[in-house]
Every structure is written in C-alpha cells, then in structure tokens.
C-alpha positions in Angstrom: 0.0 0.0 0.0 2.9 2.4 0.7 6.6 2.3 1.4 6.2 3.4 5.0 4.3 1.7 7.9 0.6 2.6 8.2 -1.9 2.0 11.0 -4.9 -0.1 9.8 -8.4 1.1 10.6 -9.1 -1.6 13.1 -5.9 -0.9 15.0 -6.4 2.9 15.2 -6.9 4.6 18.6 -7.3 8.1 20.0 -7.0 11.0 17.6 -6.2 8.8 14.6 -9.4 6.7 15.2 -11.5 9.9 15.3 -9.9 11.1 12.0 -10.4 7.7 10.4 -14.1 7.8 11.4 -14.4 11.1 9.7 -12.9 10.1 6.4 -14.3 6.6 6.0 -16.1 5.4 2.9 -18.2 2.2 2.6 -17.2 -0.7 4.9 -14.9 1.6 6.9 -12.6 2.0 3.9 -10.0 4.7 4.3 -8.3 5.9 1.1 -4.6 5.0 1.1 -3.6 8.7 0.5 -5.2 9.4 3.9 -3.9 6.3 5.6 -0.4 7.1 4.6 -0.6 10.0 7.1 -1.5 7.6 10.0 1.8 8.0 11.9 1.2 11.7 12.0 -2.5 12.3 12.4 -2.1 16.1 12.4 -0.8 16.0 8.8 -3.8 13.9 7.8 -6.0 16.5 9.4 -4.3 19.3 7.5 -4.4 17.4 4.2 -8.1 16.6 4.5 -9.0 20.2 5.5 -7.1 21.5 2.5 -8.6 19.0 0.1 -12.2 19.6 1.3 -11.9 23.4 1.2 -10.1 23.6 -2.1 -12.0 21.0 -4.1 -15.3 20.4 -2.3 -16.6 23.6 -0.9 -20.0 25.2 -1.6 -18.4 28.7 -2.0 -16.6 27.5 -5.2 -18.3 28.7 -8.4 -16.4 26.6 -10.9 -18.3 23.3 -11.6 -16.8 20.5 -9.5 -16.5 18.2 -12.5 -14.1 20.7 -14.2 -12.1 21.1 -11.0 -11.7 17.3 -11.2 -10.5 17.7 -14.8 -7.8 20.1 -13.6 -6.8 17.6 -11.0 -6.6 14.7 -13.5 -4.6 16.9 -15.8 -2.1 18.0 -13.1 -1.8 14.5 -11.9 -1.1 13.2 -15.4 1.6 15.9 -15.9 3.1 14.7 -12.6 2.7 11.0 -13.7 0.7 10.2 -10.6 -1.5 7.3 -11.6 -3.1 7.1 -8.2 -4.6 10.5 -8.4 -5.5 10.1 -12.1 -7.5 7.0 -11.4 -9.2 8.3 -8.3 -10.2 11.6 -9.7 -11.1 10.4 -13.2 -13.6 8.1 -11.5 -14.9 11.1 -9.6 -15.0 13.2 -12.8 -17.0 10.6 -14.6 -19.5 10.4 -11.8 -19.9 14.2 -11.6 -19.9 14.8 -15.3 -22.5 12.0 -16.0 -21.4 11.8 -19.7 -19.2 8.8 -20.2 -18.2 9.6 -23.8 -17.2 13.1 -23.0 -15.3 12.0 -19.9 -13.4 9.4 -22.0 -12.6 12.0 -24.6 -11.2 14.4 -22.0 -9.1 11.6 -20.6 -7.8 10.6 -24.0 -6.7 14.2 -24.6 -5.1 14.4 -21.2 -3.2 11.2 -21.8 -2.0 12.4 -25.2 -0.8 15.6 -23.6 -3.1 17.6 -25.9 -5.9 19.1 -23.7 -6.7 21.5 -26.5 -8.3 18.6 -28.3 -10.6 17.8 -25.4 -14.3 18.7 -25.5 -13.8 21.8 -23.4 -14.8 25.4 -24.0 -12.3 28.2 -24.6 -12.2 29.3 -21.0 -11.7 25.7 -19.8 -8.9 25.2 -22.4 -7.2 28.4 -21.1 -7.4 27.0 -17.5 -5.7 23.8 -18.7 -2.9 25.9 -20.3 -2.4 27.8 -17.0 -2.4 24.5 -15.1 0.3 23.0 -17.3 2.6 26.0 -16.9 1.9 26.2 -13.1 2.8 22.4 -12.8 5.7 22.2 -15.1 7.4 25.6 -14.9 5.8 27.7 -12.2 8.6 30.3 -12.0 7.9 31.2 -15.7 4.4 32.5 -14.9 3.9 36.2 -15.3 0.9 38.5 -14.8 0.0 38.1 -18.4 -0.9 34.5 -17.7 -3.6 35.6 -15.2 -4.7 38.3 -17.7 -5.2 35.5 -20.3 -7.6 33.8 -17.9 -9.5 37.0 -17.3 -9.7 37.6 -21.1 -11.7 34.4 -21.6 -14.1 35.1 -18.8 -12.7 33.8 -15.5 -13.1 36.3 -12.7 -10.4 36.7 -10.0 -12.1 34.4 -7.5 -12.3 31.6 -10.1 -8.7 32.2 -11.0 -7.9 31.6 -7.4 -9.9 28.4 -7.4 -8.0 27.2 -10.5 -4.7 28.0 -8.9 -5.5 26.3 -5.6 -6.8 23.1 -7.2 -3.7 22.8 -9.3 -1.4 23.6 -6.3 -3.3 21.0 -4.1 -2.9 18.3 -6.7 0.8 18.8 -7.0 1.0 18.5 -3.2 -1.2 15.3 -3.3 0.9 13.8 -6.2 4.1 14.3 -4.3 2.6 12.7 -1.2 1.6 9.7 -3.2 4.7 9.4 -5.3 7.2 10.1 -2.6 5.7 7.5 -0.2 4.8 4.8 -2.8 1.1 5.0 -2.2 -1.0 2.5 -4.3 -4.7 2.1 -5.0 -4.7 -1.4 -3.6 -7.8 -1.7 -1.5 -9.2 1.7 -2.3 -12.7 2.4 -3.6 -12.2 4.6 -6.6 -14.2 7.8 -7.3 -15.5 8.5 -3.8 -15.4 12.0 -2.4 -16.7 14.1 0.4 -19.8 15.4 -1.4 -21.5 17.3 1.3 -20.0 20.6 0.1 -22.3 22.7 2.4 -20.5 21.4 5.5 -16.7 21.8 5.4 -16.4 19.6 8.5 -18.1 16.6 6.8 -15.2 14.6 5.4 -17.1 11.3 4.9 -16.5 9.7 1.5 -19.5 8.4 -0.5 
C-alpha cells in the first residue's frame, strides 16, 4: 500500500481513530492517501482540510467536474497514476457523460488538452495548469490576464490556482511514499459541500 508503515483502521486509537471515522467510505474504507498519514494524524487532518476546502466547498463557483478535470490533468503531468485513477472516476460520476469524460481523458493522456471537448475558458485554464505544474517560475501577470480575457473572474482564477497547487501536493505525497490504489474504492469524495467539517466519502 505504501513504502512506510501505516496503521490499519481496526488498530487505530485516539485522535487517529477519530480522524479515520471522519474520512471513511463504505465498509470503513479509508483511502490510502489518507492512511499514509497515519503515523502523524495532524498531517492527515491538514491534508483533508485543504482537500475539502479547495475542491469540495460550496463557495466555489467553478463546476466541481471541471475542478476534477484540472486535478486529473495536473496528476497526469506529474505522472501520478493514483490521483489520475481516483479523480477520473470522480470526474465521470460528476460529469455524468461517459463519452465526454473518456474524450477528456484521451486528450489528457495524449498531452493535448486543446483537443478535449472543453470550451475556450476551460482550455485556457488547462494551459495555465500546465505552466503552473511544469514551470511555475515562468508564470507572469499576463498568464492571469489571459484567464480573465476568456471570462474567468479573479475568484475563479484563485480556485484554479488552488486546485492545481493542491494536486501537486497530493501527487508528491503519493509518489514520494509509494502509495498505491490497492484496497481503495475509486471515485468516492466528500460530497457534502455545504459542511466543510463533513469529510465522509460516499
């Protein structure tokens, strides 16, 4: 499951057990990306709070399915198969258009998001995401102006930035600790966006 020791759900006690109870899915399943934090529960708590607020908060205005597209794209650029598989499954569930989802994934895997069935604003966000992921120091104010020019407002630009930044963090957590999808249930997410403290995966 990972290259470091983790504490199984049925052996957790104290603070870790309380956190596991908050992030569980069906049959007390805890995603491996969360379980990999089990030796330091405070970092699991920080990770989950960031994830929930960046990707699954009711104050976001960008459709959640497109935030998942950005996550799949960033994860693909970082060659993080774990996050690609998890978040593509979530993307498909949210988009509810299998053919379109598969076309988006094919474009992502080919490294040509401009060929995906996305609108001009979404395509611009994908370009920004690539630059932020592959060469962040090369970004200039004009890159943000490009996003404005296709209709994103500054709050939405912040959402795009934070989702891309979060996924690079998550990718490095997974890749740096050898986290696998073994035993995970793909595509679950904390879908109660109205309650930032509800971390349950369904």
